[in-house]
Structures are given as structure tokens and as C-alpha cells.
N, CA, C and O of each residue as an XYZ file, in Angstrom:
712
protein
N      96.215    128.978    170.179
C      95.554    129.154    168.925
C      96.332    130.131    168.040
O      96.514    129.927    166.840
N      96.774    131.185    168.690
C      97.524    132.185    167.970
C      98.847    131.624    167.459
O      99.275    131.952    166.352
N      99.475    130.808    168.233
C     100.738    130.200    167.800
C     100.505    129.215    166.657
O     101.326    129.087    165.749
N      99.377    128.529    166.722
C      99.032    127.610    165.651
C      98.808    128.385    164.349
O      99.257    127.962    163.285
N      98.127    129.496    164.439
C      97.867    130.334    163.283
C      99.174    130.899    162.749
O      99.377    130.956    161.537
N     100.034    131.303    163.620
C     101.328    131.841    163.210
C     102.170    130.744    162.547
O     102.853    130.989    161.553
N     102.113    129.576    163.095
C     102.860    128.461    162.503
C     102.291    128.111    161.126
O     103.036    127.858    160.180
N     100.983    128.100    161.033
C     100.327    127.827    159.756
C     100.684    128.913    158.734
O     100.954    128.622    157.569
N     100.680    130.140    159.184
C     101.033    131.258    158.322
C     102.495    131.153    157.866
O     102.818    131.449    156.715
N     103.365    130.732    158.777
C     104.776    130.539    158.430
C     104.925    129.435    157.380
O     105.706    129.564    156.437
N     104.182    128.372    157.551
C     104.238    127.250    156.604
C     103.751    127.711    155.230
O     104.375    127.416    154.211
N     102.638    128.433    155.213
C     102.091    128.937    153.952
C     103.058    129.924    153.320
O     103.223    129.929    152.100
N     103.693    130.749    154.120
C     104.623    131.751    153.633
C     105.799    131.097    152.885
O     106.287    131.659    151.905
N     106.248    129.942    153.325
C     107.352    129.250    152.653
C     106.857    128.296    151.549
O     107.521    128.110    150.529
N     105.703    127.710    151.775
C     105.186    126.719    150.837
C     104.643    127.368    149.571
O     104.885    126.869    148.472
N     103.921    128.459    149.705
C     103.301    129.101    148.552
C     104.338    129.551    147.513
O     104.159    129.248    146.333
N     105.395    130.248    147.885
C     106.407    130.611    146.878
C     107.084    129.369    146.280
O     107.359    129.326    145.081
N     107.346    128.377    147.110
C     107.984    127.151    146.611
C     107.058    126.452    145.617
O     107.508    125.970    144.578
N     105.782    126.398    145.936
C     104.808    125.787    145.044
C     104.701    126.576    143.738
O     104.596    125.985    142.664
N     104.727    127.888    143.826
C     104.673    128.744    142.647
C     105.901    128.509    141.762
O     105.774    128.393    140.543
N     107.076    128.439    142.366
C     108.310    128.181    141.616
C     108.241    126.794    140.982
O     108.614    126.629    139.820
N     107.773    125.803    141.725
C     107.668    124.442    141.195
C     106.725    124.390    139.999
O     107.071    123.817    138.966
N     105.533    124.983    140.126
C     104.556    124.958    139.042
C     105.078    125.707    137.805
O     104.889    125.260    136.673
N     105.730    126.840    138.037
C     106.301    127.605    136.931
C     107.369    126.773    136.219
O     107.376    126.690    134.990
N     108.252    126.168    136.975
C     109.302    125.329    136.393
C     108.682    124.142    135.650
O     109.118    123.804    134.549
N     107.690    123.525    136.237
C     107.022    122.382    135.609
C     106.416    122.777    134.267
O     106.621    122.082    133.271
N     105.680    123.873    134.226
C     105.051    124.305    132.969
C     106.085    124.727    131.931
O     105.936    124.429    130.746
N     107.129    125.420    132.373
C     108.171    125.828    131.423
C     108.917    124.612    130.865
O     109.174    124.538    129.663
N     109.258    123.677    131.722
C     109.950    122.469    131.252
C     109.061    121.629    130.336
O     109.523    121.091    129.330
N     107.799    121.526    130.691
C     106.861    120.772    129.852
C     106.757    121.414    128.477
O     106.788    120.735    127.451
N     106.635    122.703    128.479
C     106.532    123.427    127.207
C     107.819    123.282    126.392
O     107.774    123.085    125.178
N     108.960    123.380    127.067
C     110.250    123.227    126.398
C     110.383    121.816    125.811
O     110.836    121.653    124.679
N     109.995    120.822    126.565
C     110.088    119.428    126.105
C     109.167    119.196    124.895
O     109.548    118.509    123.947
N     107.967    119.765    124.932
C     107.055    119.615    123.806
C     107.612    120.299    122.562
O     107.528    119.761    121.458
N     108.178    121.483    122.748
C     108.765    122.213    121.634
C     109.958    121.447    121.070
O     110.119    121.354    119.853
N     110.784    120.904    121.941
C     111.946    120.127    121.517
C     111.521    118.869    120.761
O     112.124    118.514    119.748
N     110.494    118.205    121.251
C     109.990    117.004    120.579
C     109.423    117.360    119.198
O     109.633    116.633    118.227
N     108.715    118.467    119.125
C     108.160    118.897    117.839
C     109.276    119.236    116.857
O     109.184    118.894    115.678
N     110.329    119.903    117.327
C     111.456    120.237    116.461
C     112.161    118.973    115.970
O     112.567    118.897    114.810
N     112.303    117.995    116.839
C     112.931    116.739    116.439
C     112.074    115.998    115.420
O     112.605    115.389    114.491
N     110.759    116.043    115.583
C     109.861    115.409    114.621
C     109.974    116.089    113.261
O     109.996    115.423    112.226
N     110.046    117.414    113.269
C     110.193    118.157    112.018
C     111.529    117.809    111.362
O     111.601    117.615    110.149
N     112.572    117.734    112.165
C     113.892    117.388    111.652
C     113.898    115.977    111.045
O     114.458    115.765    109.970
N     113.280    115.025    111.729
C     113.190    113.654    111.211
C     112.371    113.604    109.927
O     112.718    112.890    108.985
N     111.280    114.370    109.897
C     110.439    114.403    108.694
C     111.208    114.996    107.514
O     111.110    114.498    106.393
N     111.968    116.054    107.767
C     112.763    116.669    106.706
C     113.822    115.695    106.194
O     114.060    115.610    104.989
N     114.455    114.965    107.103
C     115.464    113.984    106.712
C     114.819    112.872    105.892
O     115.362    112.454    104.869
N     113.653    112.391    106.347
C     112.941    111.346    105.620
C     112.514    111.842    104.239
O     112.647    111.128    103.245
N     112.001    113.070    104.190
C     111.570    113.632    102.907
C     112.751    113.769    101.944
O     112.608    113.530    100.745
N     113.907    114.152    102.467
C     115.105    114.277    101.631
C     115.477    112.911    101.063
O     115.815    112.795     99.885
N     115.415    111.878    101.905
C     115.743    110.528    101.435
C     114.720    110.049    100.406
O     115.083    109.401     99.423
N     113.461    110.361    100.626
C     112.425    109.955     99.680
C     112.613    110.671     98.350
O     112.456    110.062     97.291
N     112.941    111.936     98.392
C     113.177    112.688     97.154
C     114.358    112.082     96.397
O     114.321    111.969     95.172
N     115.403    111.695     97.126
C     116.548    111.070     96.466
C     116.136    109.752     95.801
O     116.545    109.466     94.676
N     115.329    108.959     96.498
C     114.854    107.694     95.924
C     113.985    107.948     94.695
O     114.093    107.246     93.689
N     113.131    108.951     94.789
C     112.276    109.272     93.645
C     113.107    109.750     92.457
O     112.837    109.372     91.317
N     114.111    110.575     92.718
C     114.974    111.038     91.632
C     115.703    109.865     90.982
O     115.844    109.808     89.760
N     116.162    108.938     91.806
C     116.821    107.756     91.250
C     115.846    106.943     90.398
O     116.229    106.390     89.367
N     114.598    106.873     90.826
C     113.592    106.144     90.046
C     113.358    106.844     88.703
O     113.270    106.184     87.668
N     113.260    108.161     88.716
C     113.090    108.895     87.462
C     114.298    108.675     86.547
O     114.146    108.530     85.334
N     115.493    108.651     87.136
C     116.691    108.396     86.342
C     116.647    106.997     85.726
O     116.916    106.825     84.537
N     116.308    106.010     86.541
C     116.272    104.625     86.056
C     115.212    104.450     84.973
O     115.446    103.776     83.970
N     114.051    105.058     85.179
C     112.992    104.923     84.179
C     113.333    105.678     82.895
O     112.962    105.248     81.803
N     114.030    106.790     83.023
C     114.501    107.508     81.830
C     115.500    106.643     81.074
O     115.459    106.551     79.847
N     116.385    106.021     81.814
C     117.353    105.119     81.197
C     116.638    103.939     80.537
O     117.003    103.524     79.437
N     115.629    103.406     81.206
C     114.844    102.322     80.625
C     114.246    102.736     79.285
O     114.344    102.004     78.301
N     113.628    103.914     79.255
C     113.014    104.388     78.010
C     114.054    104.573     76.908
O     113.790    104.287     75.740
N     115.220    105.045     77.282
C     116.294    105.194     76.288
C     116.773    103.822     75.808
O     117.065    103.642     74.626
N     116.851    102.872     76.715
C     117.359    101.538     76.361
C     116.390    100.749     75.487
O     116.819     99.869     74.741
N     115.083    101.046     75.565
C     114.156    100.315     74.698
C     113.854    101.084     73.406
O     113.045    100.642     72.590
N     114.498    102.218     73.228
C     114.384    102.941     71.964
C     114.980    102.044     70.890
O     115.991    101.382     71.121
N     114.362    102.021     69.723
C     114.757    101.081     68.671
C     116.247    101.130     68.355
O     116.892    100.087     68.249
N     116.790    102.314     68.206
C     118.203    102.397     67.821
C     119.108    101.801     68.902
O     120.103    101.148     68.587
N     118.775    102.017     70.144
C     119.601    101.492     71.236
C     119.482     99.977     71.358
O     120.490     99.279     71.467
N     118.260     99.473     71.338
C     118.062     98.038     71.535
C     118.607     97.248     70.349
O     119.159     96.163     70.533
N     118.462     97.768     69.158
C     118.987     97.073     67.980
C     120.509     97.006     68.040
O     121.097     95.958     67.772
N     121.147     98.116     68.390
C     122.609     98.119     68.510
C     123.087     97.131     69.571
O     124.148     96.524     69.423
N     122.330     96.973     70.608
C     122.715     96.099     71.711
C     122.560     94.614     71.382
O     123.400     93.810     71.788
N     121.514     94.234     70.663
C     121.214     92.810     70.505
C     121.568     92.242     69.128
O     121.626     91.022     68.971
N     121.798     93.066     68.163
C     122.019     92.587     66.786
C     123.425     92.036     66.615
O     124.413     92.610     67.074
N     123.471     90.904     65.939
C     124.753     90.322     65.526
C     124.719     90.200     64.003
O     123.637     90.145     63.417
N     125.877     90.158     63.357
C     125.916     90.171     61.884
C     125.172     89.017     61.213
O     124.570     89.213     60.158
N     125.200     87.839     61.792
C     124.612     86.682     61.112
C     123.137     86.445     61.429
O     122.583     85.424     61.023
N     122.499     87.355     62.138
C     121.107     87.176     62.576
C     120.116     87.228     61.431
O     120.291     87.953     60.452
N     119.073     86.435     61.588
C     117.917     86.508     60.703
C     116.885     87.432     61.358
O     117.002     87.735     62.545
N     115.904     87.872     60.621
C     114.883     88.796     61.136
C     114.123     88.184     62.309
O     113.810     88.877     63.277
N     113.827     86.886     62.224
C     113.067     86.248     63.326
C     113.862     86.262     64.619
O     113.305     86.498     65.691
N     115.170     86.011     64.526
C     116.014     86.024     65.726
C     116.151     87.448     66.283
O     116.100     87.658     67.495
N     116.321     88.400     65.397
C     116.431     89.795     65.848
C     115.109     90.256     66.454
O     115.093     90.942     67.476
N     114.021     89.882     65.829
C     112.705     90.238     66.365
C     112.547     89.699     67.791
O     112.128     90.421     68.696
N     112.885     88.433     67.974
C     112.796     87.827     69.308
C     113.734     88.536     70.291
O     113.343     88.835     71.419
N     114.964     88.803     69.860
C     115.952     89.441     70.741
C     115.501     90.846     71.156
O     115.677     91.246     72.307
N     114.927     91.579     70.224
C     114.461     92.944     70.535
C     113.337     92.894     71.569
O     113.390     93.575     72.593
N     112.329     92.085     71.290
C     111.179     92.041     72.211
C     111.578     91.474     73.565
O     111.115     91.957     74.599
N     112.429     90.459     73.571
C     112.871     89.875     74.849
C     113.688     90.876     75.649
O     113.538     90.974     76.867
N     114.549     91.618     74.969
C     115.367     92.613     75.649
C     114.494     93.709     76.259
O     114.746     94.157     77.378
N     113.473     94.136     75.527
C     112.556     95.153     76.054
C     111.833     94.628     77.298
O     111.680     95.348     78.285
N     111.398     93.387     77.243
C     110.721     92.797     78.405
C     111.670     92.651     79.597
O     111.298     92.923     80.738
N     112.880     92.225     79.316
C     113.870     92.069     80.389
C     114.179     93.416     81.054
O     114.239     93.522     82.279
N     114.369     94.427     80.227
C     114.630     95.773     80.759
C     113.464     96.238     81.642
O     113.662     96.828     82.705
N     112.263     95.959     81.176
C     111.080     96.358     81.926
C     111.022     95.640     83.276
O     110.794     96.266     84.311
N     111.227     94.332     83.256
C     111.190     93.556     84.497
C     112.255     94.023     85.476
O     112.031     94.030     86.686
N     113.409     94.411     84.956
C     114.492     94.889     85.800
C     114.100     96.177     86.536
O     114.599     96.450     87.627
N     113.212     96.956     85.936
C     112.831     98.249     86.497
C     111.443     98.268     87.137
O     110.931     99.340     87.458
N     110.838     97.123     87.325
C     109.487     97.048     87.885
C     109.355     97.743     89.242
O     108.343     98.389     89.514
N     110.348     97.613     90.068
C     110.247     98.167     91.426
C     110.189     99.696     91.449
O     109.804    100.281     92.461
N     110.557    100.334     90.369
C     110.571    101.800     90.337
C     109.169    102.398     90.344
O     109.000    103.593     90.589
N     108.172    101.571     90.076
C     106.807    102.082     89.999
C     106.317    102.658     91.317
O     105.409    103.489     91.319
N     106.889    102.240     92.436
C     106.411    102.758     93.722
C     106.870    104.187     93.982
O     106.375    104.836     94.904
N     107.803    104.683     93.186
C     108.337    106.027     93.411
C     107.791    107.079     92.454
O     108.042    108.271     92.634
N     107.045    106.648     91.438
C     106.508    107.607     90.474
C     104.987    107.562     90.518
O     104.400    106.647     91.096
N     104.368    108.535     89.918
C     102.904    108.599     89.924
C     102.312    107.454     89.094
O     102.993    106.854     88.262
N     101.059    107.174     89.337
C     100.362    106.138     88.565
C     100.304    106.514     87.089
O     100.443    105.657     86.216
N     100.101    107.782     86.818
C     100.072    108.233     85.420
C     101.406    107.972     84.722
O     101.441    107.509     83.582
N     102.491    108.273     85.415
C     103.815    108.052     84.827
C     104.048    106.560     84.598
O     104.524    106.158     83.536
N     103.715    105.751     85.586
C     103.935    104.317     85.439
C     103.075    103.746     84.303
O     103.555    102.946     83.500
N     101.828    104.155     84.242
C     100.959    103.667     83.166
C     101.511    104.057     81.791
O     101.424    103.282     80.838
N     102.072    105.247     81.699
C     102.662    105.697     80.437
C     103.908    104.873     80.095
O     104.158    104.580     78.926
N     104.682    104.503     81.110
C     105.866    103.658     80.901
C     105.431    102.290     80.360
O     105.980    101.796     79.376
N     104.443    101.695     81.017
C     103.949    100.375     80.594
C     103.394    100.452     79.176
O     103.701     99.611     78.332
N     102.587    101.452     78.929
C     101.991    101.637     77.603
C     103.079    101.842     76.549
O     102.981    101.311     75.443
N     104.091    102.592     76.883
C     105.185    102.848     75.956
C     105.900    101.551     75.595
O     106.177    101.294     74.423
N     106.196    100.743     76.595
C     106.856     99.464     76.337
C     105.984     98.578     75.454
O     106.468     97.965     74.503
N     104.694     98.517     75.778
C     103.778     97.684     74.997
C     103.667     98.168     73.554
O     103.615     97.359     72.627
N     103.630     99.476     73.367
C     103.545    100.037     72.013
C     104.812     99.743     71.203
O     104.738     99.450     70.010
N     105.965     99.822     71.856
C     107.223     99.523     71.164
C     107.254     98.056     70.730
O     107.645     97.749     69.604
N     106.849     97.167     71.605
C     106.816     95.739     71.267
C     105.788     95.478     70.169
O     106.043     94.714     69.238
N     104.638     96.111     70.285
C     103.589     95.948     69.277
C     104.082     96.414     67.900
O     103.824     95.761     66.888
N     104.779     97.527     67.873
C     105.308     98.054     66.608
C     106.284     97.065     65.983
O     106.206     96.786     64.786
N     107.200     96.537     66.783
C     108.162     95.559     66.275
C     107.430     94.317     65.776
O     107.771     93.777     64.724
N     106.436     93.867     66.519
C     105.675     92.677     66.114
C     104.969     92.899     64.772
O     105.002     92.033     63.897
N     104.335     94.057     64.619
C     103.634     94.355     63.365
C     104.587     94.431     62.178
O     104.303     93.898     61.105
N     105.701     95.088     62.379
C     106.676     95.220     61.294
C     107.263     93.853     60.941
O     107.401     93.517     59.764
N     107.606     93.072     61.956
C     108.190     91.743     61.704
C     107.186     90.824     61.022
O     107.573     89.994     60.199
N     105.916     90.956     61.346
C     104.891     90.102     60.746
C     104.723     90.390     59.254
O     104.277     89.519     58.507
N     105.068     91.583     58.814
C     104.914     91.958     57.407
C     106.135     91.632     56.551
O     106.120     91.858     55.341
N     107.182     91.107     57.164
C     108.382     90.757     56.400
C     108.211     89.379     55.754
O     107.490     88.531     56.280
N     108.861     89.163     54.637
C     108.782     87.840     54.005
C     109.523     86.777     54.828
O     110.403     87.105     55.625
N     109.172     85.542     54.635
C     109.815     84.415     55.305
C     111.307     84.419     54.993
O     111.692     84.620     53.841
N     112.147     84.202     55.992
C     113.595     84.146     55.795
C     114.250     85.493     55.605
O     115.381     85.566     55.124
N     113.557     86.574     55.978
C     114.133     87.921     55.822
C     115.356     88.080     56.718
O     115.471     87.447     57.767
N     116.245     88.926     56.282
C     117.463     89.170     57.063
C     117.185     90.175     58.167
O     116.174     90.877     58.157
N     118.108     90.227     59.121
C     117.997     91.195     60.212
C     118.065     92.613     59.666
O     117.402     93.516     60.178
N     118.868     92.805     58.629
C     118.973     94.126     58.001
C     117.643     94.594     57.437
O     117.317     95.780     57.500
N     116.880     93.668     56.888
C     115.560     94.035     56.358
C     114.640     94.478     57.490
O     113.879     95.434     57.340
N     114.710     93.788     58.610
C     113.881     94.174     59.766
C     114.293     95.548     60.283
O     113.444     96.391     60.572
N     115.581     95.763     60.394
C     116.080     97.067     60.862
C     115.626     98.175     59.913
O     115.137     99.212     60.360
N     115.784     97.964     58.623
C     115.356     98.968     57.640
C     113.853     99.221     57.733
O     113.410    100.368     57.663
N     113.073     98.161     57.891
C     111.622     98.310     57.999
C     111.241     99.081     59.264
O     110.322     99.900     59.236
N     111.933     98.829     60.357
C     111.644     99.540     61.624
C     111.930    101.027     61.456
O     111.089    101.866     61.777
N     113.125    101.353     60.949
C     113.479    102.768     60.822
C     112.661    103.469     59.742
O     112.387    104.664     59.849
N     112.276    102.747     58.725
C     111.400    103.319     57.700
C     110.020    103.605     58.287
O     109.422    104.645     58.011
N     109.532    102.689     59.084
C     108.231    102.887     59.742
C     108.239    104.075     60.681
O     107.257    104.812     60.768
N     109.345    104.263     61.386
C     109.471    105.409     62.306
C     109.441    106.716     61.509
O     108.768    107.672     61.896
N     110.172    106.749     60.397
C     110.234    107.971     59.595
C     108.884    108.301     58.975
O     108.503    109.469     58.906
N     108.166    107.295     58.528
C     106.875    107.540     57.884
C     105.778    107.884     58.885
O     104.764    108.475     58.512
N     105.966    107.527     60.132
C     104.933    107.787     61.142
C     104.810    109.277     61.441
O     103.712    109.753     61.731
N     105.899    110.013     61.378
C     105.900    111.459     61.642
C     105.302    111.817     63.000
O     104.800    112.926     63.183
N     105.352    110.901     63.936
C     104.911    111.185     65.305
C     106.014    110.730     66.249
O     106.783    109.828     65.917
N     106.094    111.335     67.400
C     107.116    110.891     68.348
C     106.846    109.447     68.796
O     105.701    109.008     68.901
N     107.922    108.745     69.050
C     107.782    107.380     69.549
C     107.159    107.408     70.950
O     107.280    108.407     71.659
N     106.506    106.338     71.345
C     105.931    106.291     72.696
C     106.980    106.511     73.786
O     106.689    107.099     74.828
N     108.202    106.036     73.538
C     109.258    106.245     74.529
C     109.600    107.720     74.682
O     109.889    108.185     75.785
N     109.569    108.445     73.589
C     109.878    109.873     73.634
C     108.779    110.637     74.378
O     109.069    111.553     75.147
N     107.534    110.262     74.150
C     106.420    110.904     74.859
C     106.488    110.607     76.358
O     106.289    111.498     77.185
N     106.766    109.365     76.695
C     106.864    108.984     78.105
C     108.033    109.692     78.777
O     107.933    110.109     79.931
N     109.129    109.826     78.059
C     110.299    110.513     78.607
C     109.992    111.984     78.894
O     110.401    112.514     79.926
N     109.284    112.631     77.997
C     108.896    114.032     78.221
C     107.976    114.149     79.448
O     108.104    115.083     80.240
N     107.066    113.210     79.590
C     106.172    113.216     80.746
C     106.974    113.032     82.033
O     106.735    113.731     83.018
N     107.923    112.096     82.030
C     108.767    111.872     83.213
C     109.552    113.123     83.576
O     109.652    113.486     84.748
N     110.101    113.769     82.577
C     110.884    114.990     82.840
C     109.992    116.066     83.480
O     110.389    116.727     84.440
N     108.800    116.225     82.937
C     107.887    117.244     83.483
C     107.493    116.898     84.916
O     107.444    117.774     85.779
N     107.217    115.640     85.164
C     106.823    115.236     86.513
C     107.984    115.383     87.489
O     107.782    115.768     88.640
N     109.177    115.083     87.045
C     110.365    115.215     87.889
C     110.619    116.683     88.238
O     111.026    116.990     89.359
N     110.383    117.578     87.301
C     110.567    119.023     87.568
C     109.637    119.509     88.660
O     109.952    120.476     89.353
N     108.487    118.852     88.829
C     107.540    119.250     89.858
C     108.058    118.992     91.274
O     107.538    119.557     92.236
N     109.077    118.145     91.405
C     109.657    117.875     92.716
C     110.395    119.077     93.270
O     110.626    119.187     94.474
N     110.764    119.986     92.360
C     111.568    121.124     92.814
C     110.798    122.371     92.671
O     111.298    123.446     93.000
């Protein structure tokens, strides 16, 4: 009996420290692995956030360019030819604005709903303005008459164009990223 107890005591004497070392190593490794996994998740999230910010900045750039491209002076310079009549220029201006808008439709997923709604509203207001001005011109008017009427209307309005307001909003929203 005594030898059995001594043998049992010997077994416990070697097993208990080994078990303690094993449990300590297990808990330390588990904790280390969890910490490492958390650090990797943070690193991946930071990388993803950096890529998303880059995509958002590109969207703000593209939408700013869109607003500049549908500004009356830019679109008229782009689509006007010397022999154009007012009806042809009117069509070319509105079609170009729509085409530019369609080209940039995908950018809406990177900006706020408020910004996108302002972009859409701005485009619609620019087209509406051209339509109203063109409708008031006499039959057979020249493209020069339409251009003069557009720029005269802008000067008499004494308010910023919708594109300018939308551009300011985009700039302010973009600054919030930093």
C-alpha cells in the first residue's frame, strides 16, 4: 500500500508541474493567437478603409469634373460648331449633359445621398434652364443667339448656378473625409 502511495505521489509529482506548464502554454498561445488575429483584422480593415477612401476621392473628383463639364461655358465650347442653328445647339447641349450624367452614374455609390440628389437636381436645373431659354427664342434663331441668351440669363439671375452650388457642397463633403 505504501509503495502504491509512493508511486502515485511520484506520478503526481511529475504530472502536476507538466500539466501546469501545458495549461500555461495553452492559455498564453491562445491569447497570443487571438491578439494576432485581432491585429490582422485591424490591419485588413485599415487597408480596406484606405482603398474605400481612395475610391470615394475618385468619385468626388469625377463628380466635380462632371459639374464643370455641364457648366454652360464648357458644354457650349465643346459642342458648338460655326454653322449650327439654335435648335441643333440646344439639342447638343442637353444631350451632352445627359451623356455626361449617364457616364458618371456609378459614382453615386461613393457619395452621400444628399450629394447625389444635389448632383441630379443640378443637372436637371441646367437642362431646364437651357430648355426655357431655347423655347423663348424666335424660330430659326442662330446658335449665337442661344449662346447670348444663355449668358445673359446667367448674368441677370445674380445667383450661383446649380452646378456651382453642387460643387461647393461636394467640396465640403469631401473635406469631411479628412
